[in-house]
C-alpha positions in Angstrom: -13.6 36.1 8.2 -12.1 34.6 11.5 -13.4 31.3 12.8 -16.3 31.4 15.1 -16.1 29.3 18.4 -17.7 26.2 17.0 -15.7 26.3 13.8 -12.5 26.7 15.9 -13.5 23.6 18.0 -14.1 21.6 14.8 -10.7 22.7 13.4 -8.5 22.0 16.6 -10.1 18.8 17.7 -7.8 16.1 16.5 -7.4 13.8 19.5 -10.7 11.9 19.2 -12.9 11.0 16.2 -15.1 13.9 15.4 -18.5 14.5 13.7 -19.1 18.0 12.6 -22.8 18.7 11.9 -22.6 21.6 9.6 -25.8 23.4 8.8 -26.5 25.0 5.4 -24.2 28.0 4.8 -22.2 27.4 8.0 -18.7 27.5 6.3 -18.0 23.8 6.3 -15.6 23.9 3.3 -13.5 26.6 5.2 -13.5 24.3 8.2 -12.2 21.4 6.1 -9.6 23.6 4.6 -8.4 25.2 7.9 -8.4 21.8 9.5 -6.1 20.4 6.9 -3.8 23.4 7.4 -4.0 22.9 11.3 -2.9 19.2 10.9 0.1 20.2 8.8 1.0 22.8 11.4 0.8 20.1 14.2 3.3 18.0 12.3 1.4 15.8 9.9 2.9 15.4 6.6 0.6 16.6 3.7 1.1 13.2 2.1 -0.5 11.5 5.2 -3.7 13.5 4.8 -6.8 12.4 2.9 -9.9 14.4 2.3 -12.8 12.8 0.5 -15.9 14.4 -1.0 -18.6 13.3 -3.5 -18.2 15.2 -6.7 -15.3 16.2 -8.9 -16.5 19.8 -8.6 -16.4 19.9 -4.8 -13.0 18.2 -4.9 -11.7 20.9 -7.2 -13.0 23.7 -5.0 -11.4 22.1 -2.0 -8.1 21.7 -3.8 -8.1 25.3 -4.9 -8.9 26.4 -1.3 -6.2 24.2 0.1 -3.7 25.5 -2.5 -4.5 29.2 -1.5 -4.1 28.3 2.3 -1.2 25.8 2.2 0.6 27.0 -1.0 3.4 24.5 -2.0 2.5 22.0 0.9 -0.9 21.5 -0.8 0.8 19.4 -3.5 1.2 16.5 -1.2 -2.4 16.3 -0.1 -4.9 13.7 -1.4 -8.1 15.5 -2.1 -10.5 13.4 -4.2 -13.8 11.6 -4.5 -14.7 8.3 -3.1 -14.5 6.7 -6.5 -11.2 8.4 -7.3 -9.8 7.0 -4.1 -11.0 3.5 -5.0 -9.4 3.8 -8.4 -6.1 4.8 -6.8 -6.2 1.8 -4.4 -7.1 -0.6 -7.3 -4.3 0.8 -9.4 -1.8 0.2 -6.5 -3.3 -3.2 -5.6 -4.2 -4.4 -9.1 -3.2 -8.0 -8.6 -4.9 -8.3 -5.2 -8.1 -7.1 -6.8 -8.0 -10.0 -9.3 -7.3 -7.5 -12.2 -4.6 -7.1 -14.7 -2.8 -3.8 -15.3 -4.5 -1.4 -17.8 -8.0 -2.6 -16.7 -10.9 -0.4 -18.0 -13.6 1.6 -16.0 -17.0 1.3 -17.6 -19.1 4.3 -17.8 -22.9 4.2 -16.8 -23.9 3.6 -20.5 -21.5 0.7 -21.1 -22.3 -0.9 -17.9 -26.1 -0.8 -18.5 -25.6 -2.2 -22.0 -23.6 -5.2 -20.6 -26.4 -5.8 -18.0 -29.1 -5.4 -20.5 -27.4 -8.1 -22.8 -27.2 -10.5 -19.9 -30.7 -9.9 -18.5 -33.6 -12.3 -19.3 -35.1 -11.5 -22.7 -38.3 -9.5 -23.1 -37.9 -7.2 -20.1 -39.2 -3.6 -20.6 -37.0 -0.7 -19.8 -38.6 -0.2 -16.5 -37.8 -3.7 -15.3 -34.3 -3.4 -16.7 -33.6 -0.2 -14.8 -35.1 -1.9 -11.6 -32.7 -4.8 -12.1 -29.7 -2.4 -12.7 -30.6 -0.6 -9.4 -30.9 -3.9 -7.5 -27.4 -4.9 -8.8 -26.1 -1.5 -7.8 -27.6 -1.8 -4.3 -26.0 -5.1 -3.8 -22.6 -3.8 -4.7 -23.2 -0.7 -2.5 -23.7 -3.1 0.4 -20.3 -4.6 -0.4 -21.5 -8.0 -1.3 -19.6 -10.4 -3.6 -21.7 -12.4 -6.1 -21.5 -15.6 -3.9 -22.7 -13.7 -0.9 -25.6 -12.2 -2.9 -26.8 -15.5 -4.2 -26.6 -17.0 -0.7 -28.5 -14.1 0.8 -31.3 -14.0 -1.8 -34.7 -15.0 -0.5 -37.3 -13.9 -3.0 -37.6 -14.5 -6.8 -36.7 -10.8 -7.4 -33.6 -11.0 -5.2 -32.4 -14.3 -6.8 -32.9 -12.7 -10.3 -30.7 -9.7 -9.3 -28.1 -11.9 -7.6 -27.9 -14.2 -10.7 -27.6 -11.3 -13.1 -24.9 -9.8 -10.8 -22.9 -12.9 -10.9 -23.1 -13.2 -14.7 -22.2 -9.5 -15.1 -19.2 -9.9 -12.9 -17.9 -12.8 -14.9 -18.3 -10.6 -18.1 -16.4 -7.7 -16.4 -13.7 -10.1 -15.3 -13.4 -11.3 -19.0 -13.1 -7.7 -20.1 -10.6 -6.8 -17.4 -13.0 -4.1 -16.4 -14.7 -2.6 -13.5 -17.8 -0.3 -13.1 -18.2 2.6 -10.8 -19.6 0.5 -7.9 -16.6 -1.8 -8.1 -14.4 1.2 -7.4 -15.8 1.1 -3.9 -16.6 -2.6 -3.4 -13.3 -4.1 -4.5 -11.0 -1.9 -2.4 -13.3 -2.5 0.5 -13.0 -6.2 0.1 -9.3 -5.9 0.1 -9.0 -3.7 3.0 -11.5 -5.8 5.2 -10.0 -9.2 4.2 -6.3 -8.6 3.9 -4.6 -7.3 7.0 -1.3 -6.4 5.0 -3.2 -4.3 2.5 -5.2 -2.6 5.3 -2.1 -1.9 7.3 -0.4 -0.4 4.3 -3.2 2.1 3.6 -3.8 2.9 7.2 -0.1 3.9 7.4 -0.5 5.7 4.1 -3.3 8.0 5.5 -2.8 9.0 9.1 -5.8 11.4 9.2 -9.1 11.4 7.2 -11.5 14.1 6.3 -14.9 13.2 4.9 -17.1 15.9 3.5 -20.9 15.5 2.8 -20.8 12.5 5.2 -24.6 12.2 5.3 -24.4 11.1 1.6 -22.3 7.9 2.3 -23.8 4.5 1.6 -23.0 1.4 3.5 -19.9 0.4 1.5 -18.5 3.8 1.7 -18.9 3.9 5.5 -17.2 0.6 5.8 -14.4 1.9 3.7 -14.0 4.9 6.0 -13.8 2.6 8.9 -11.3 0.3 7.3 -9.0 3.2 6.5 -9.5 4.9 9.9 -9.2 1.6 12.0 -9.6 1.6 15.7 -7.6 4.8 16.2 -10.4 6.8 14.6 -8.2 9.6 13.4 -10.9 11.2 11.2 -13.4 14.1 11.0 -16.7 13.5 9.2 -18.5 16.7 8.2 -22.2 16.4 7.3 -25.7 17.6 7.9 -28.6 15.1 8.4 -31.0 17.8 7.4 -29.6 17.8 3.8 -29.6 14.0 3.4 -31.4 13.9 0.0 -29.9 10.9 -1.8 -31.5 7.8 -0.2 -32.7 6.9 -3.8 -29.1 6.3 -4.8 -28.0 4.3 -1.7 -27.0 7.2 0.8 -27.8 6.2 4.4 -28.2 9.0 7.0 -28.1 6.3 9.6 -24.3 6.3 9.1 -24.3 9.5 11.3 -25.6 7.4 14.2 -23.3 4.4 13.4 -20.3 6.7 14.1 -21.4 7.2 17.7 -21.9 3.4 18.2 -18.6 2.4 16.6 -16.5 5.1 18.1 -17.8 5.7 21.7 -15.4 8.6 22.2 -16.8 10.5 19.2 -17.0 14.2 19.7 -19.9 16.1 18.1 -19.6 19.8 17.1 -22.6 21.7 15.6 -22.1 24.6 13.2 -25.3 26.6 13.4 -24.3 30.2 12.3 -25.3 30.6 8.7 -23.3 33.1 6.6 -25.5 32.8 3.5 -29.1 33.4 4.1 -31.1 36.3 5.3 -32.5 35.8 8.9 -36.1 35.6 7.4 -35.2 32.6 5.1 -33.5 30.8 8.0 -36.4 31.2 10.3 -38.6 29.6 7.5 -36.1 26.9 6.9 -35.9 26.1 10.5 -39.7 25.9 10.8 -40.0 23.4 7.9 -37.2 21.1 8.9 -38.6 21.1 12.5 -41.4 18.9 11.3 -39.0 16.0 10.7 -37.8 13.8 13.6 -34.0 14.5 14.1 -31.4 12.7 16.2 -29.2 15.8 16.0 -31.5 18.9 15.9 -29.9 22.2 15.0 -31.3 25.8 14.9 -29.5 27.9 12.2 -29.2 31.6 12.8 -27.9 34.5 10.9 -26.4 37.9 11.8 -27.7 39.1 8.3 -30.8 41.4 7.9 -34.3 39.9 7.5 -34.6 40.9 3.9 -37.9 40.9 1.9 -40.8 38.6 2.7 -40.9 35.3 1.0 -43.4 35.7 -1.9 -45.9 32.9 -2.7 -47.3 33.1 -6.2 -50.7 31.4 -7.0 -50.9 30.7 -10.7 -53.6 29.4 -13.0 -51.4 26.7 -14.6 -47.8 25.8 -15.3 -47.7 28.1 -18.3 -49.0 31.0 -16.2 -46.6 30.1 -13.4 -43.6 30.2 -15.9 -44.7 33.6 -17.2 -45.0 35.0 -13.6 -41.6 33.7 -12.7 -40.0 35.3 -15.8 -41.7 38.6 -15.1 -40.5 38.6 -11.5 -36.9 38.0 -12.7 -37.2 40.9 -15.1 -38.6 43.2 -12.4 -35.8 42.1 -10.0 -33.2 42.9 -12.6 -34.6 46.3 -13.2 -35.1 47.1 -9.5 -31.8 45.8 -8.0 -29.5 45.3 -11.0 -26.9 42.6 -10.6 -26.1 39.7 -12.8 -28.7 37.2 -14.2 -26.4 34.5 -12.9 -27.3 35.5 -9.4 -30.8 34.1 -10.0 -32.0 30.5 -10.0 -35.3 28.7 -10.7 -35.4 25.3 -9.0 -37.8 22.5 -9.7 -38.5 19.0 -8.4 -38.3 17.2 -11.9 -36.6 18.0 -15.2 -39.9 18.0 -17.0 -40.9 21.2 -15.4 -38.1 23.1 -17.3 -39.9 23.1 -20.7 -42.5 25.8 -19.8 -39.8 27.8 -18.0 -37.6 27.9 -21.1 -40.4 29.1 -23.4 -41.4 31.9 -20.9 -37.8 33.0 -20.4 -37.1 33.1 -24.2 -40.2 35.3 -24.8 -39.1 37.6 -21.9 -35.6 37.7 -23.4 -34.0 36.5 -20.2 -30.8 34.5 -20.8 -30.8 31.2 -19.0 -28.8 28.0 -18.9 -30.3 24.6 -18.1 -28.0 22.8 -15.6 -27.5 19.1 -15.9 -27.5 19.0 -19.7 -25.2 16.7 -21.5 -21.5 17.3 -20.7 -18.5 17.0 -23.0 -18.1 13.3 -21.9 -21.7 12.5 -22.8 -21.3 13.4 -26.5 -21.0 10.5 -29.0 -17.8 11.7 -30.6 -16.0 11.9 -27.3 -17.3 8.5 -26.2 -16.2 7.0 -29.6 -12.7 8.3 -29.3 -12.3 7.4 -25.6 -13.4 3.8 -26.6 -10.6 3.7 -29.1 -8.2 4.8 -26.5 -9.6 2.3 -24.0 -9.2 -0.5 -26.6 -5.6 0.5 -27.4 -4.8 0.4 -23.7 -6.7 -2.7 -22.9 -7.3 -5.3 -25.7 -9.7 -7.2 -23.4 -12.2 -4.3 -23.2 -15.1 -5.9 -25.2 -17.4 -2.9 -24.5 -15.0 -0.6 -26.2 -14.5 -3.0 -29.1 -18.2 -3.3 -29.7 -18.6 0.5 -29.8 -15.8 1.3 -32.3 -15.6 -1.9 -34.5 -18.1 -0.4 -36.8 -17.5 3.3 -36.1 -16.9 4.5 -38.8 -18.6 1.8 -40.8 -16.4 -1.2 -41.7 -19.1 -3.4 -43.1 -18.8 -5.7 -40.1 -22.5 -6.7 -39.5 -24.3 -8.1 -36.4 -24.1 -11.7 -37.8 -20.3 -11.5 -38.0 -20.0 -10.1 -34.5 -22.2 -12.9 -33.2 -19.9 -15.5 -34.8 -16.8 -13.7 -33.7 -18.3 -13.7 -30.1 -18.9 -17.5 -30.3 -15.3 -18.1 -31.4 -14.1 -15.7 -28.6 -16.0 -17.7 -26.0 -14.7 -21.0 -27.3 -11.1 -19.8 -27.1 -11.6 -17.9 -23.8 -10.3 -14.7 -25.5 -11.7 -11.2 -25.9 -13.3 -10.0 -29.1 -10.3 -7.9 -30.1 -7.8 -10.6 -29.4 -10.0 -13.1 -31.3 -10.1 -10.8 -34.3 -6.3 -11.2 -34.5 -6.5 -15.0 -34.8 -6.2 -16.4 -38.3 -8.1 -19.5 -37.2 -11.0 -17.4 -36.1 -11.0 -15.2 -39.3 -11.2 -18.3 -41.5 -14.6 -19.1 -39.8 -16.1 -15.7 -40.9 -17.3 -14.3 -44.3 -14.3 -13.3 -46.4 -15.3 -9.6 -46.6 -15.9 -9.2 -42.9 -12.8 -11.1 -42.1 -10.7 -8.8 -44.2 -12.2 -5.7 -42.5 -11.5 -7.2 -39.1 -7.9 -8.1 -40.1 -7.3 -4.5 -41.2 -8.9 -3.2 -37.9 -6.6 -5.5 -35.9 -3.5 -4.3 -37.8 -4.6 -0.6 -37.1 -4.9 -1.4 -33.3 -1.5 -3.1 -33.3 0.1 0.0 -34.9 -1.7 2.3 -32.5 -0.5 0.3 -29.5 3.1 0.6 -30.8 2.5 4.3 -31.3 1.3 4.7 -27.7 4.6 3.6 -26.4 6.3 6.8 -27.7 3.6 9.4 -28.7 1.9 11.9 -26.3 -1.7 11.1 -25.8 -2.9 14.1 -27.9 -0.6 13.0 -30.8 -1.9 9.5 -30.5 -5.4 10.7 -30.7 -4.6 12.7 -33.8 -3.1 9.6 -35.4 -6.4 7.6 -34.6 -8.6 10.2 -36.0 -6.6 10.4 -39.2 -6.4 6.6 -39.4 -10.3 6.1 -39.3 -10.9 9.4 -41.2 -13.2 10.4 -38.4 -13.8 13.9 -39.8 -15.5 12.3 -42.8 -17.6 10.3 -40.4 -18.7 13.5 -38.8 -19.6 15.1 -42.0 -21.6 12.0 -43.0 -23.5 11.8 -39.7 -24.2 15.3 -38.9 -27.3 17.0 -40.2 -26.0 20.6 -40.1 -22.5 22.3 -40.5 -22.8 23.9 -37.1 -23.1 20.5 -35.6 -19.9 19.3 -37.4 -18.0 22.3 -35.9 -19.4 21.7 -32.4 -18.3 18.0 -32.6 -14.9 19.1 -33.8 -14.6 21.5 -30.9 -15.5 18.6 -28.5 -12.7 16.5 -29.8 -10.2 19.5 -29.5 -11.4 19.9 -25.8 -10.9 16.2 -25.2 -7.3 16.3 -26.6 -6.6 19.3 -24.2 -8.0 17.6 -21.3 -6.1 14.3 -21.9 -2.8 16.2 -22.5 -3.4 18.2 -19.3 -3.8 15.0 -17.3 -0.8 13.4 -18.8 1.3 16.4 -17.8 -0.1 16.6 -14.3 -0.1 12.9 -13.4 2.8 11.7 -15.7 0.2 9.0 -16.5 0.2 6.3 -19.2 -2.7 5.7 -21.5 -4.4 3.1 -19.4 -4.4 5.4 -16.4 -5.6 8.3 -18.4 -8.6 6.4 -19.7 -9.4 5.3 -16.1 -9.2 8.9 -14.8 -11.4 10.2 -17.6 -14.1 7.7 -16.7 -14.5 9.6 -13.4 -15.2 12.9 -15.0 -18.9 12.8 -14.8 -19.7 16.3 -13.4 -18.3 18.9 -15.6 -18.6 22.7 -14.9 -21.8 24.3 -16.2 -21.9 27.2 -18.6 -20.5 30.2 -16.9 -22.5 32.8 -19.0 -24.3 35.6 -17.2 -27.6 33.6 -17.2 -30.4 32.5 -15.0 -29.8 28.9 -13.9 -32.6 26.4 -14.3 -32.0 23.2 -12.2 -33.5 20.5 -10.2 -33.2 21.0 -6.4 -30.9 17.9 -6.3 -28.7 19.7 -8.9 -28.6 22.8 -6.9 -27.1 21.2 -3.7 -23.9 23.0 -2.7 -24.9 26.0 -4.6 -26.2 29.5 -3.6 -27.9 32.5 -5.4 -29.0 36.0 -4.4 -32.5 35.1 -5.6 -34.2 31.8 -6.0 -37.6 30.9 -7.3 -38.9 27.4 -6.4 -41.7 26.3 -8.8 -44.3 23.6 -8.6 -44.7 23.6 -4.8 -47.7 21.4 -4.9 -48.9 18.0 -3.6 -47.7 15.3 -5.9 -45.0 17.5 -7.3 -43.2 18.6 -4.2 -43.5 16.4 -2.3 -43.4 14.0 -5.2 -46.4 11.6 -5.4 -44.1 8.5 -5.3 -42.6 9.7 -2.1 -46.1 10.3 -0.6 -47.2 6.7 -1.5 -43.9 5.2 -0.3 -44.0 7.1 3.0 -40.7 9.1 2.1 -42.1 12.5 2.8 -39.3 13.3 5.4 -36.6 13.1 2.6 -38.9 15.4 0.4 -39.0 17.8 3.3 -35.2 17.8 3.6 -35.1 18.5 -0.2 -37.5 21.5 0.2 -35.2 22.6 3.0 -32.2 22.4 0.7 -34.2 24.4 -2.0 -35.0 27.4 0.2 -31.5 27.6 1.8 -30.0 28.1 -1.6 -31.4 31.6 -1.4 -29.1 34.3 0.1 -31.4 37.5 0.0 -34.8 36.8 -1.6 -37.0 33.8 -2.2 -40.1 33.1 -4.2 -42.3 30.0 -4.1 -45.1 29.3 -6.6 -47.8 26.7 -7.3 -50.4 26.2 -10.0 -54.2 25.6 -9.3 -54.2 23.1 -12.2 -51.6 21.3 -14.3 -51.3 18.9 -17.2 -50.3 15.5 -15.8 -50.4 12.1 -17.5 -52.1 13.6 -20.5 -55.0 15.4 -18.8 -55.5 18.7 -17.0 -55.9 18.0 -13.2 -56.6 20.3 -10.2 -53.7 20.9 -7.9 -53.3 21.4 -4.2 -50.7 23.6 -2.6 -47.9 21.6 -0.9 -48.1 20.7 2.7 -44.7 22.3 3.0 -46.2 25.8 2.4 -48.4 25.3 5.5 -45.3 24.6 7.5 -43.8 28.0 6.7 -44.4 30.8 9.3 -47.1 33.1 8.0 -45.2 36.1 9.4 -42.4 35.5 6.9 -44.6 35.2 3.8 -46.3 37.5 1.3 -48.9 35.2 0.1 -50.4 36.6 -3.1 -54.2 37.4 -2.9 -54.2 37.6 0.8 -52.7 41.1 1.1 -54.3 43.4 -1.5 -52.1 46.5 -0.6 -48.9 44.6 -1.0 -50.1 42.9 -4.1 -50.9 46.2 -5.7 -47.5 47.5 -4.9 -45.9 44.6 -6.4 -48.0 44.9 -9.5 -46.9 48.6 -9.9 -43.3 47.4 -9.7 -43.8 44.7 -12.4 -45.4 47.4 -14.5 -42.6 49.8 -14.2 -40.1 47.0 -15.0 -42.0 46.0 -18.1 -42.2 49.4 -19.4 -38.5 49.9 -18.8 -37.9 46.6 -20.7 -40.0 47.7 -23.6 -38.2 51.1 -23.8 -34.8 49.3 -23.8 -36.0 47.1 -26.7 -37.2 50.1 -28.8 -33.8 51.9 -28.0 -32.0 48.7 -29.3 
């Protein structure tokens, strides 16, 4: 496929700052890749180019495309997420950031646990999560603890700012950062220190930012600090697909570019290469109900395709059965792979009925967004051991592994150890190596801690000369972790699965070590960023939330629960956030390439009782000419019923043949 006129403008425009408004399916990843190649052809060194995106998966895809296009020259490019870039800057400027080499990066679970321990007692989970979100929001605005305390006006703001200050003191004591710090700390250095800023502006002469509409305030300021007044950047995004306000994304950043860079050039990519013309007409009609600073009208040279079916169902169980039956009928009629189909929903709770119906229909499926390798307890345990070996000040890692497997070191002992550590201004692990501290503890627990300290000391010596997978084997043997798996797993299959997880971890760490020539501390930092692993690649229907489907495409898509209170969500309705819900619906329907089905229930169990449901307002915003609304066209309904019957009979015959 050659570049169309607008894509060519986006690729070749490098003399002024540029904003590329890339509609769904308009080839934006290809534009980013081709622009990187064009910059190299124009004399930029690959090492001077930086391309930033939001997920590890997107970064991998971009890296693969760049490798295919640039071949050996792609090795010098920096293609990474915002957080990976922040980590790289912190590693290079570790002293400027107030950290020591070998600092730890806390995952979300460890971060929340630390905040919970520091929060006022007696708070329920809802209030704790709200406080965590408030602290995260403060960090995403780039505020230091002192700034947050000074800016606090209400009691709630003061509570969040106080918790933030206490939390940062604990992180400093642990020589640790969390994910938000990976943006906030580099931003503070770049904005406050001219020498640091000049170094990184010289390091990256041109910037590409993908999914720009998802940036928050701190990420936008990071972009500005790196680009400087010269504005050598291209931001690629789509305001119609801005669906992450709940996690800090600010679509206003699109307008800020024009204000901060008056010579900004805007290019719109409006030709869609993914969807049928009918699906695009429907998508344009829906999103046209939102006020937009940069309106676009997507178009496609592809055929119209079938009408968009709207299923009216009795309840959510009936809806799941209808969706499953439609998937079977489609498979019988057009063939293809199950993995070319997806069922999208607004909330994870909607998956349960769908799973049951798909099992009964013998349709293979995979639920996206399930636990990844790095969410499993055994992987978190061993990574905590490695973090503690690399960083003796990582109290979070110490607390996770000090009694895993059990060493008969109880909570009372740990409380007393914590008191001694605070008195000496030492971490828990370092305190456990002090004879004076151990004499203050019960003899049995003190002996267990002393043995643990000796093990850690030996593993730290081993880390100096062993490969990381060999070190991990030594740790596993030293703690007899396999016996721990046998003792804590209820079924032999679970033991085998957990063993396979540890083998996968070893392979990943060894691969990183080879690729990056990284030491143990850097490896544990890199692994902390691996939050979005590839989903199961089996030939199976994909069940996922609409948020989880962002960036994906499927031949056939079914969107379920298109009802008021579900989609749009009732919280969004009450908080006047329907415009973002409409953008989310737009994202949902533009995942479909050839055919699209929408469904709603007339009643649904919610909050413990059966309640009547109303079809979503978004259905009324779709052009009637593009729809086959079940119940309104008897002839088309009858024809479709005959198709379903044939498919069902074919399915039964196949089962008997088996």
